[in-house]
N, C-alpha and C positions, 0 to 999 in steps of 0.2 A: 558605644559603650566605653566608659573611661576605664583604662587598665587599673588593676588593683595596685596598692602600694604597701610596702612591707618595711617595717623599721629595722634598720641595721645601725647599731650604735646610736640610736635616736633619730636618725635621718630616714624619712619615709621615701624609699626608692621605688620607682614605678617598674612593674614587671612587663617590660616592653622589649621589642626588637625594632629594627629600622622600619618595616612596614606599619607596625602599630603606632610608632612615633609619628610617621608621616600622616596617618589617618587622623591623629589627634591635631596636628598642625592644620590640616585641611578643615577639620570641624571648627576650629577656633577662628580661622580666617573667614570662613563662610558665614559664621554667626557673629563676627566682630566681637567675640568674647576676648577680653583683655587678660593676658596672663604672661608668665615668663617661665622659661625652661632652664634648669640647671643640668649640666652634664657632670656626673659625680664619680670620679675614680676614688680609690681608697684614701688618697691624701685629703680630699674634700671632706670625707667623713671624719678624718682625724682632726681637721681644722675645727670642726664643730665640737669634738671631744675636748680639745684644748681650749676652745673659746665658746662656751655654751650660748653666748649672745648670738652666735651664728645659726643656731637651730631654727628659729623662726624664719630667717632669711631663706634657708633651703626648704623648710616645710611649708612655707606660704606659696612656693612655686606650684604652678599647675601640673608640672611633670618634672621628675628628677630621674634622669636616665642613668643606667649602669655603664659608665664610661671607664671600664677597667675590668679585667678578667676576674680578679678576686671578688668583685661585687657580683659579677655574673654567676660565678660558681656558688656563692652564698645563697643567691636567690634560687638557683636550681636545686640546691640541697633542701630548700624549703618547699619543693614541689612545683616550682614555676619553670617547667621544662621548656616553655616557649621563649624564654629570655635569651637574648643575644646582646653582645656589646653594642651600645649606641655611642660611638666615638664622635667627638665634635666635628672633625673634618669630614668623616663619612656622612654624618647627618646633613651637613651643609651641602655637600655634593648631591646627595639623594634628594634634598628639598629643591635644589635648583632644577634638577631633571624632572621631578614630579610636578613642579609648579609651572613648567613651560606652557603646557596646554591650558592651564588654569589661569594664566596671566598674573601670577604672583609677582609683586613688586618687592625687590630685596634692597635692604639698606645695610651697608657695612660700616660699623661704628667701632673704632678702636685701632690699636696697633701704633707703631712708631710712624712719624711723618712719612707719608707717601705709600704706606703699606696697604691701606684700605683701597686707595686708587689703583694700586698694582693688582690687588685681588679682584677688583671689579673688571679690569681688563682681561685678567686670566680667565675669569668665569664667562665673559662675553665670548672669548675665543673657544672655550670648551663647550659652551651651550649657546649656539647662535640663536638669536631671538630672545635671549634672557632679558627681562626687564630689571634694570638696575635703577632704583629710585634715587640713590645718592650715596655718598661716602663722607666719612668724617674721621679724622685722626685728632681726637681732643688733646689739649695741652697736657703735658706730663704733670701728675699730681692731681689733687682734688680741686675742681673748679669751685669758685665761690658761687653763691646763690644766683647772682646776676648772670655770670658766665654760663652756668648750667641752664638757666632759663633760655638764653639765646641759642644754645646748642639744641635744646629740646624743640624750640620753634623751627629750627632748620629741619630736624627730623620730621616733625609734623607737616611741614610744608611739602615734603616729598611724597606724601600719601602712601607710605610704605605699608606693605602687609606684614612683613617679617623684618625685624631689626636684628642682625647678627652682631653680637657684642664680643669683641676680641680683646679682652683685657686680662690681667692676672687675677688669679683666684686667691682669696675670696672677695677681692675688690669688685670684680664684675658682678658677682651675685648680689653683693650689698648695693651696688649701683642700680641694678634692675629692680630690686625690692623698693628702693627709695624713689626711683623715677617712674615706676609703673603707672601711677595714676595721672602723670603729666604727659604721657606719650600716647598718641592716638593709634599707633600700629597695634593690631590685635595681638601679635606675638613678639616677644623678645627672647632670644636664645643666646646664652653665654657659651662660647666655644673656645675660650682660652687662646692657646697658641695656634689654633687652626689657620689664622690669617698667615702666620709665618710658614707653616707647613705647606699650605696650598700655593704659596707664591715662591716656594723653594728657598726661602731665607733660612729655614732650619730643615735638617734631614729627618725624615720619619723612619722609625724602626722598620725592618723587614716584616712582611706580613706574618711569617712564621713566629717571630718574636712577639708580635702583637697577640696572636692567637694562643700562644703558650704562656702568656702572663709575664713575659720577660722584657716588655717595652721599657719598663722603669730602668733596667740595667743599661740599655742602649742610651737612654736619655741622660742617665747619670754620667756615663762615660763621655758624652758629648758636652755636658755643662756641669761638671762636678761641683764647682764653687756655688753656683746658683741653686742647684737642685739637691745637694746633700742635706740641707736643713729640712727639706720636704720628705725625702726618702728614709731618713734615719728613724722615722716613726713607724715604718712598715712592720718591723717585728712586733711592736706593741699592738698594731692594728690586727695582725694575725691572732695574737693571743686573746685580745678582747673579743674579736669576732667569733672565734671558736668557742670561747667560754659562753658567749651569748647563745650560740647555736645549740650547745649541749644543754643549756638550761631550758630551751624551748622544746 
């Protein structure tokens, strides 16, 4: 049964937790249904508010997970008590574990040069027997049509079941939406900075900060120049989300 989806600032977010998300991935892999998954913290929703052209990019996804405690709390306030945070790095690790006995083939696409390869080695050590179909760190910037065609052919030749996409948002979501029909893998999952977190290139916030909704503060302190343009919209997000909730 496909989890219900609920609009938050126009983005239809799936009422899921990690087990429900894994069940969906398994269903799509087994039926070869093509789709893509967006993990959506508050800033992704604000990207759509600020650029409405992104709404179909997110809403065409087969699943949009609540990757942020603010989004989780909003869904719970709407009666979806089963919802838990489905954070990109956690989903990737859980899928690697879950798919071991199922023989899932994973492909890591994105990151700076060498990061995808480093992630593959890290995952092999963490999950002995894990099937890595391939890796690719695409050139910086938007490839032209011929370059993208060649990259897609590499992914298709790998016979991957899940392609993990580690690029910046909203570029990774736009890329999945644009390339979905040209890739044979049943599932594409955009996990943003998960490649850097899982290879230790970037520090993750302590679990207590993640659970209490303070991860943004940890990340802002770690990368203020890069992340301030993202997090400065959070007060507006809270105001818009609460206004929408009260109207409902």
